[in-house]
C-alpha positions as CSV (number, residue, x, y, z in Angstrom):
1,M,171.2,273.0,-194.0
2,S,170.8,276.0,-196.3
3,S,168.6,278.9,-195.4
4,K,165.0,278.3,-196.6
5,P,161.9,280.5,-196.4
6,A,159.6,279.2,-193.7
7,A,156.1,279.8,-192.3
8,S,155.4,280.0,-188.6
9,Y,152.1,278.4,-187.5
10,A,150.6,278.9,-184.0
11,R,147.3,277.7,-182.6
12,I,145.6,277.5,-179.2
13,S,142.3,275.7,-178.5
14,E,140.9,278.4,-176.2
15,K,141.7,282.1,-176.0
16,V,143.5,283.0,-172.8
17,S,143.5,286.7,-171.8
18,T,146.1,286.4,-169.0
19,R,148.9,285.3,-171.3
20,D,149.2,285.4,-175.1
21,K,150.1,281.8,-175.7
22,V,149.9,282.0,-179.5
23,A,152.5,284.8,-179.4
24,D,154.7,282.5,-177.2
25,Q,154.4,279.8,-179.9
26,H,155.6,282.2,-182.6
27,V,158.6,283.1,-180.4
28,Q,159.5,279.4,-180.0
29,N,159.1,278.9,-183.7
30,E,161.5,281.8,-184.4
31,A,164.1,280.2,-182.1
32,H,163.6,276.8,-183.7
33,A,163.8,278.2,-187.2
34,A,167.1,280.1,-186.4
35,A,168.6,276.9,-185.0
36,R,167.7,275.0,-188.2
37,G,168.8,277.8,-190.5
38,Y,165.3,278.8,-191.7
39,R,164.0,282.2,-192.4
40,I,160.5,283.0,-191.3
41,V,158.6,284.9,-194.1
42,A,155.0,284.4,-193.0
43,R,153.0,283.9,-189.8
44,Y,149.7,282.1,-189.5
45,T,147.6,282.1,-186.3
46,D,144.4,280.4,-185.3
47,D,143.5,281.6,-181.9
48,G,140.8,279.8,-179.8
49,I,140.2,277.1,-182.4
50,S,140.7,273.4,-181.6
51,A,142.4,271.1,-184.1
52,L,140.3,268.2,-183.0
53,G,137.1,267.7,-185.0
54,H,136.2,269.7,-188.1
55,K,136.1,273.3,-187.0
56,E,137.0,275.9,-189.6
57,R,140.6,277.2,-189.2
58,P,141.0,280.2,-191.5
59,D,144.7,280.7,-191.2
60,F,145.4,276.9,-191.5
61,Q,143.6,276.9,-194.8
62,R,145.3,280.1,-195.9
63,M,148.7,278.5,-195.1
64,L,147.9,275.4,-197.2
65,A,147.0,277.7,-200.1
66,D,150.2,279.7,-199.8
67,A,152.2,276.4,-199.6
68,E,150.7,275.3,-202.9
69,A,151.6,278.7,-204.3
70,G,155.3,278.2,-203.3
71,A,155.4,281.0,-200.7
72,F,157.7,279.0,-198.5
73,Q,159.4,275.6,-198.3
74,V,159.1,274.7,-194.6
75,I,156.3,275.0,-192.0
76,V,157.5,275.5,-188.4
77,A,155.4,274.8,-185.3
78,T,156.0,273.9,-181.7
79,E,154.6,270.3,-182.2
80,E,152.6,268.5,-184.9
81,E,149.4,268.7,-182.8
82,R,149.4,272.4,-183.4
83,L,149.1,271.6,-187.2
84,A,146.5,268.9,-187.0
85,R,145.2,266.5,-184.4
86,N,143.0,264.3,-186.5
87,V,143.9,262.0,-189.4
88,E,141.7,263.7,-191.9
89,E,143.3,267.1,-191.6
90,K,146.8,265.5,-191.4
91,L,146.1,263.9,-194.7
92,E,145.0,267.2,-196.1
93,L,148.2,268.8,-194.9
94,H,150.2,265.9,-196.5
95,A,148.6,266.4,-199.8
96,A,149.1,270.1,-200.0
97,C,152.7,269.9,-198.9
98,E,153.6,266.9,-201.1
99,V,152.4,268.7,-204.2
100,A,154.4,271.9,-203.3
101,G,157.5,270.1,-202.0
102,V,157.0,271.7,-198.6
103,V,158.1,269.9,-195.4
104,W,157.4,270.7,-191.7
105,D,159.7,270.9,-188.8
106,T,158.6,271.0,-185.2
107,A,160.5,271.6,-182.0
108,R,159.1,268.5,-180.3
109,D,158.5,266.0,-183.1
110,G,161.3,267.0,-185.5
111,Y,161.6,267.1,-189.3
112,V,159.0,265.4,-191.5
113,D,159.1,265.1,-195.3
114,P,155.6,264.1,-196.4
115,A,156.9,263.0,-199.8
116,T,158.6,260.0,-198.1
117,D,156.8,256.8,-197.0
118,S,158.4,256.9,-193.6
119,G,157.5,260.6,-193.1
120,E,153.9,260.1,-194.0
121,F,153.7,256.9,-191.9
122,M,155.1,258.4,-188.7
123,S,153.1,261.6,-189.1
124,T,149.8,259.8,-189.6
125,I,150.6,257.5,-186.7
126,R,151.1,260.6,-184.5
127,A,147.8,262.1,-185.7
128,A,146.0,258.8,-184.8
129,M,147.7,258.7,-181.4
130,G,146.8,262.3,-180.8
131,R,143.2,261.7,-181.5
132,I,143.1,258.7,-179.1
133,E,144.8,260.8,-176.4
134,S,142.3,263.6,-177.0
135,K,139.4,261.1,-176.5
136,R,141.1,259.8,-173.3
137,K,141.5,263.3,-172.1
138,A,137.9,264.0,-172.8
139,R,136.8,260.9,-170.9
140,R,139.0,261.9,-167.9
141,Q,137.6,265.4,-167.9
142,R,134.0,264.0,-168.2
143,A,134.7,261.7,-165.2
144,A,136.1,264.6,-163.2
145,S,133.1,266.7,-164.1
146,D,130.8,263.9,-163.0
147,A,132.6,263.6,-159.7
148,R,132.5,267.3,-159.1
149,A,128.7,267.3,-159.7
150,A,128.2,264.3,-157.4
151,D,130.1,266.0,-154.7
152,G,128.1,269.2,-155.0
153,M,131.1,271.2,-156.1
154,P,130.7,274.7,-157.8
155,T,130.2,274.9,-161.5
156,V,132.6,276.6,-163.9
157,R,130.8,279.9,-163.7
158,P,128.8,281.0,-160.6
159,G,126.3,283.2,-162.5
160,Y,124.4,286.3,-161.5
161,G,124.0,286.7,-157.7
162,Y,127.4,285.2,-157.0
163,R,131.2,285.9,-157.2
164,R,133.9,283.2,-157.2
165,K,136.3,283.7,-154.3
166,D,138.9,281.1,-153.2
167,G,136.9,278.3,-154.9
168,R,133.7,279.3,-153.2
169,D,130.6,281.1,-154.6
170,V,130.0,284.1,-152.4
171,V,126.5,285.7,-152.5
172,V,126.5,289.3,-153.8
173,E,123.7,290.8,-151.6
174,A,122.7,293.6,-154.0
175,E,122.1,291.1,-156.8
176,A,120.5,288.5,-154.5
177,A,118.0,291.2,-153.5
178,V,117.1,291.7,-157.1
179,I,116.6,288.0,-157.6
180,R,114.4,287.7,-154.5
181,E,112.3,290.7,-155.6
182,A,111.9,289.3,-159.1
183,A,110.8,285.9,-157.7
184,R,108.3,287.5,-155.3
185,R,106.8,289.7,-158.0
186,V,106.5,286.8,-160.5
187,L,104.7,284.7,-157.9
188,D,102.5,287.7,-157.1
189,G,101.4,287.7,-160.8
190,H,103.5,290.5,-162.3
191,S,104.5,289.9,-165.9
192,L,108.2,289.4,-166.7
193,R,108.0,292.3,-169.1
194,S,106.7,294.7,-166.5
195,I,109.4,293.7,-164.0
196,A,112.1,294.1,-166.6
197,T,110.7,297.6,-167.5
198,D,110.7,298.6,-163.8
199,F,114.3,297.4,-163.3
200,N,115.4,299.4,-166.3
201,N,113.6,302.5,-165.1
202,R,115.3,302.1,-161.7
203,G,118.7,301.8,-163.3
204,I,119.4,298.3,-161.9
205,P,122.3,296.8,-163.9
206,S,121.3,293.6,-165.9
207,P,123.4,290.5,-165.6
208,R,125.0,291.2,-169.0
209,T,125.8,294.8,-168.1
210,G,127.6,293.6,-164.9
211,E,129.6,290.9,-166.8
212,Q,130.8,293.3,-169.5
213,A,131.6,296.0,-166.9
214,R,133.8,293.6,-164.9
215,Q,135.5,292.4,-168.1
216,A,136.2,296.0,-169.1
217,E,137.6,296.7,-165.7
218,R,140.0,293.7,-165.9
219,E,141.2,294.8,-169.3
220,G,141.5,298.5,-168.3
221,L,138.8,299.7,-170.8
222,A,136.0,302.2,-170.4
223,P,132.7,300.7,-169.1
224,P,130.4,299.7,-172.0
225,A,126.9,301.0,-172.6
226,P,124.3,299.4,-170.3
227,I,122.4,296.4,-171.7
228,P,118.7,296.6,-170.6
229,W,116.8,293.9,-168.8
230,Q,114.4,291.9,-171.0
231,G,111.7,289.5,-170.1
232,V,113.6,286.6,-171.5
233,T,116.7,287.5,-169.5
234,L,114.6,287.7,-166.3
235,R,113.0,284.4,-167.1
236,Q,116.3,282.6,-167.6
237,M,117.8,284.1,-164.5
238,I,115.1,283.2,-161.9
239,R,114.6,279.7,-163.3
240,R,118.2,278.7,-162.5
241,P,118.1,275.7,-160.1
242,S,121.4,276.8,-158.7
243,L,119.7,279.8,-157.0
244,A,117.9,277.2,-154.8
245,G,121.2,275.3,-154.1
246,M,120.4,272.6,-156.6
247,R,123.3,271.2,-158.6
248,T,122.7,270.7,-162.3
249,H,124.9,268.5,-164.6
250,R,124.4,268.0,-168.3
251,G,121.1,269.9,-168.2
252,K,119.6,267.9,-165.3
253,V,119.4,268.4,-161.5
254,V,121.6,265.7,-160.0
255,G,121.7,266.8,-156.3
256,T,122.5,269.8,-154.2
257,F,125.5,272.0,-153.8
258,N,127.8,271.8,-150.8
259,P,126.2,274.8,-148.9
260,E,129.6,275.9,-147.7
261,L,130.8,276.3,-151.3
262,H,127.5,277.5,-152.9
263,P,124.8,278.9,-150.6
264,A,121.2,279.2,-151.8
265,I,119.6,282.5,-152.6
266,L,116.0,281.1,-152.9
267,D,114.5,278.2,-151.1
268,E,113.5,275.1,-153.0
269,D,109.8,275.7,-152.5
270,T,110.0,279.1,-154.1
271,H,112.0,277.6,-157.0
272,A,109.4,274.9,-157.5
273,R,106.6,277.4,-157.6
274,I,108.4,279.6,-160.1
275,E,109.3,276.7,-162.3
276,A,105.7,275.4,-162.4
277,L,104.3,278.9,-163.0
278,L,106.7,279.8,-165.8
279,T,106.4,276.4,-167.6
280,D,102.6,276.3,-167.3
281,P,101.3,275.7,-170.8
282,S,98.3,277.9,-170.0
283,R,100.6,280.8,-169.3
284,A,100.7,283.3,-172.2
285,Q,104.1,283.4,-173.7
286,G,105.6,286.7,-174.9
287,T,106.1,287.1,-178.6
288,G,109.0,289.5,-178.3
289,G,106.9,292.2,-179.9
290,R,105.8,295.5,-178.6
291,T,104.4,295.8,-175.1
292,P,100.5,296.0,-175.2
293,V,99.3,299.5,-174.3
294,H,95.6,299.0,-174.6
295,L,93.5,297.1,-172.2
296,L,91.3,295.0,-174.5
297,S,93.1,295.2,-177.9
298,G,93.3,291.6,-179.1
299,L,91.4,290.2,-176.1
300,A,87.9,291.4,-176.8
301,R,85.8,289.5,-179.4
302,C,83.2,290.6,-182.0
303,G,79.6,289.6,-181.2
304,R,78.0,290.5,-184.5
305,C,75.6,287.9,-185.9
306,D,74.8,287.7,-189.6
307,G,71.7,285.7,-189.2
308,T,73.2,282.2,-189.6
309,V,72.7,279.5,-187.0
310,D,74.7,276.5,-186.0
311,D,73.5,272.8,-185.8
312,A,71.9,273.5,-182.5
313,G,70.0,276.4,-183.8
314,Q,72.1,279.0,-182.0
315,P,73.2,282.3,-183.7
316,V,76.7,282.2,-185.1
317,E,78.8,285.2,-184.0
318,C,81.7,286.7,-185.9
319,G,84.2,286.1,-183.1
320,G,86.8,288.3,-184.7
321,R,89.5,290.0,-182.6
322,M,88.7,293.6,-181.6
323,V,91.8,295.8,-181.8
324,R,92.3,299.4,-181.0
325,A,92.2,301.9,-183.9
326,P,92.9,305.6,-183.8
327,G,90.0,307.9,-184.2
328,R,88.7,308.6,-187.7
329,M,88.5,312.0,-189.3
330,T,84.9,313.0,-190.0
331,T,83.2,316.1,-191.4
332,T,81.0,318.2,-189.2
333,K,77.7,319.8,-190.1
334,S,79.5,323.1,-190.6
335,G,81.9,321.5,-193.1
336,G,84.9,321.3,-190.7
337,A,87.0,318.3,-189.8
338,K,86.8,316.5,-186.5
339,R,88.7,313.5,-185.3
340,Q,86.6,310.8,-183.6
341,P,88.0,309.2,-180.3
342,P,89.9,305.9,-180.6
343,A,87.8,302.8,-180.8
344,Y,87.9,299.0,-180.8
345,V,87.1,297.6,-184.2
346,C,86.7,294.1,-185.5
347,V,89.5,293.0,-187.8
348,E,87.3,290.2,-189.4
349,C,84.0,291.7,-190.4
350,H,85.0,295.4,-190.0
351,K,81.4,296.1,-189.0
352,V,81.6,296.6,-185.3
353,R,83.2,299.7,-183.8
354,R,82.9,300.9,-180.2
355,K,84.5,303.8,-178.4
356,Q,87.6,302.6,-176.5
357,G,87.3,304.8,-173.5
358,D,83.7,303.7,-172.8
359,V,84.4,300.0,-173.2
360,D,87.6,300.1,-171.0
361,E,85.8,302.0,-168.2
362,F,82.8,299.7,-168.2
363,V,84.8,296.4,-168.4
364,T,87.2,297.6,-165.7
365,E,84.3,298.4,-163.3
366,V,82.6,295.1,-163.9
367,I,85.9,293.2,-163.3
368,L,86.7,295.2,-160.1
369,R,83.3,294.6,-158.7
370,R,83.7,290.9,-159.2
371,L,87.2,290.9,-157.6
372,E,85.7,292.7,-154.6
373,Q,83.3,289.9,-153.9
374,P,83.9,287.7,-150.8
375,D,84.4,284.5,-153.0
376,A,86.8,286.2,-155.4
377,A,89.9,284.4,-154.1
378,Q,88.3,281.1,-155.2
379,L,88.4,282.3,-158.8
380,F,92.2,281.8,-158.9
381,S,92.5,278.9,-156.5
382,R,94.3,276.0,-158.1
383,G,95.0,273.6,-155.3
384,D,95.9,272.9,-151.7
385,E,99.4,274.1,-150.6
386,G,99.4,271.3,-148.0
387,A,99.0,268.8,-150.8
388,S,101.8,270.5,-152.7
389,K,104.2,270.1,-149.7
390,Q,103.3,266.4,-149.4
391,A,104.0,266.0,-153.1
392,R,107.4,267.6,-152.9
393,D,108.3,265.4,-149.9
394,A,107.2,262.3,-151.9
395,I,109.3,263.3,-154.9
396,E,112.4,263.7,-152.6
397,A,111.8,260.2,-151.3
398,I,111.3,258.8,-154.8
399,D,114.6,260.4,-155.9
400,A,116.3,258.7,-153.0
401,K,114.8,255.3,-154.0
402,L,116.0,255.8,-157.6
403,A,119.5,256.5,-156.5
404,T,119.5,253.5,-154.2
405,A,118.3,251.3,-157.1
406,A,121.0,252.6,-159.3
407,D,123.6,251.8,-156.7
408,Q,122.2,248.3,-156.2
409,F,122.4,247.6,-159.9
410,A,126.0,248.8,-160.0
411,D,126.7,246.3,-157.1
412,D,124.9,243.5,-158.9
413,V,122.2,243.3,-156.3
414,L,119.6,244.1,-159.0
415,T,119.4,242.8,-162.5
416,G,118.9,245.2,-165.4
417,D,115.2,244.0,-165.8
418,Q,114.5,244.6,-162.2
419,L,116.0,248.1,-162.4
420,R,113.9,248.9,-165.4
421,R,110.7,247.8,-163.7
422,I,111.5,249.7,-160.5
423,T,112.5,252.8,-162.3
424,A,109.4,252.8,-164.5
425,R,107.1,252.5,-161.5
426,L,108.9,255.2,-159.5
427,R,109.0,257.6,-162.4
428,K,105.3,257.2,-162.9
429,E,104.6,258.0,-159.3
430,R,107.0,261.0,-159.6
431,A,105.1,262.4,-162.6
432,E,101.8,262.2,-160.6
433,H,103.3,264.2,-157.8
434,E,104.7,266.7,-160.2
435,R,101.2,267.3,-161.6
436,T,99.9,267.9,-158.1
437,I,102.6,270.6,-157.6
438,A,101.7,272.2,-160.9
439,E,98.0,272.2,-160.1
440,S,98.7,273.9,-156.7
441,M,100.6,276.8,-158.1
442,P,98.9,280.2,-158.0
443,A,97.5,281.7,-161.2
444,R,99.5,284.5,-162.8
445,V,97.6,287.3,-161.1
446,P,98.7,289.5,-158.2
447,V,97.6,288.1,-154.8
448,D,96.2,291.4,-153.6
449,V,94.0,291.9,-156.7
450,V,91.1,290.2,-154.9
451,G,89.2,291.5,-151.9
452,P,89.0,295.0,-150.4
453,L,92.4,296.0,-151.9
454,A,91.3,295.2,-155.5
455,R,91.0,298.7,-156.7
456,Q,94.1,300.0,-155.0
457,T,96.1,297.0,-156.4
458,W,94.6,297.4,-159.9
459,A,95.6,301.1,-160.0
460,G,99.3,300.1,-159.6
461,L,99.3,297.1,-162.0
462,H,101.2,297.1,-165.3
463,I,99.0,296.7,-168.4
464,D,100.3,293.1,-168.9
465,S,99.0,292.1,-165.5
466,R,95.6,293.8,-166.0
467,R,95.2,292.0,-169.3
468,A,96.2,288.7,-167.6
469,V,93.5,289.2,-164.9
470,I,90.8,289.9,-167.5
471,E,91.9,287.0,-169.7
472,A,91.8,284.6,-166.7
473,L,88.4,285.7,-165.6
474,A,86.3,286.2,-168.7
475,V,85.9,286.7,-172.4
476,V,84.7,290.2,-173.4
477,V,82.3,290.3,-176.3
478,I,81.4,293.5,-178.1
479,E,78.0,293.4,-179.8
480,P,77.1,295.8,-182.6
481,Q,75.3,299.1,-182.0
482,G,73.9,301.6,-184.4
483,S,75.9,304.7,-185.2
484,G,75.1,307.9,-183.5
485,R,73.7,306.2,-180.4
486,S,75.0,306.8,-176.9
487,F,77.1,304.0,-175.3
488,D,74.9,301.1,-174.3
489,P,76.6,298.9,-171.7
490,D,74.1,296.1,-172.3
491,L,75.8,295.5,-175.6
492,I,79.2,294.7,-173.9
493,R,78.9,291.1,-172.9
494,I,81.2,289.5,-170.3
495,D,81.2,285.8,-170.5
496,W,82.7,284.5,-167.2
497,R,85.0,281.5,-167.5
498,S,84.0,278.5,-165.4
């Protein structure tokens, strides 16, 4: 066989840092080309890209274009599956090579001339068989994954708070302490954003910072710049069921981990309370914007009336949002300039303006006096913890019944219709118990903000938590006041929520 210019193609489905497998393929291609009398003139590599499906393979497409341009006469690979593993891409390869008169030669599958009927037939058959084998492999992997989940085996990655050691997830106590602190503070009413800010100020490494630092250490690189905590990062972290020893599979909780292989960091009760609290529709969700820095900006409402009345004969108020605005520049009697203090102004009618400091001080005092009252704890009570415990026990029993019913259906003890009726009834009962748990969760305010410690607790609260307390208790309405008059607290109305 005469010396022909050839292209070496290498592909691996997943990138492997411990061993450069695509480089190994090129070495094998060189040896095969030398044995065949080919001369490698070009190399094409798709690293970390599967040939199954329709993922974009940049170097594969570049190789086809170069083949049509006559850059080489032979494509060398370790096996045909490196080139294409589905029929569609194999036909694309056939078309490009047939037009250019290019053949391919692989160490495992041999020489193929796509211009011949037998070459196209055998190559297409191998592509079809490769696709079938891939599906079989996927089913085997899926079954193995299902079995691992059913047996409570560890997941692929242990996540923040754990390190994998000899097949076990070992708790990292420093990270576990961060998780427990975050969980406690969330249940005490602290906002995710305020906790994240505190962690950043204290220099606690975020999960992504730790991951990147460990990767850099493995690769002998300098540590990367720290990645700060964010509210969304914190939210995702503490909601993980695995922290409470619960095994998830395909996005659902399917059981519990083997505690010897994956110990819990949080108890199930804490996890249930956190999940209910953070998924409560009434909980204000962050917008990802700037952290609020003013107590009532966007919370207070305009109480100006323009003389119109509703169907019941009651005056209609503007109701526009009051936002904080910097002080205006005014001219003094002597002709000089003076900046007025910041104020809350209505963004709808633009006709109500009140000094921010006076309003904040007055509203804070009213709220604190209410929180100091003996019945203040009832303001945030949302259920009986005893009822919540009973509901959680009932859910556990229902889940056991559902699993038993599924087993009986598999053993032909139950018919499909019977299974559907039983499942529908049990799931309805389960939903009712889930509502009981959600209703028993504490409101998103700190537990010590009521009673004799109200003022002390309030002084240490982040602005997010202070705003959350006010929003949970009342609507602040600012009524108009003539210019030049001293602050009148009677024109700051606090409508308590029922």
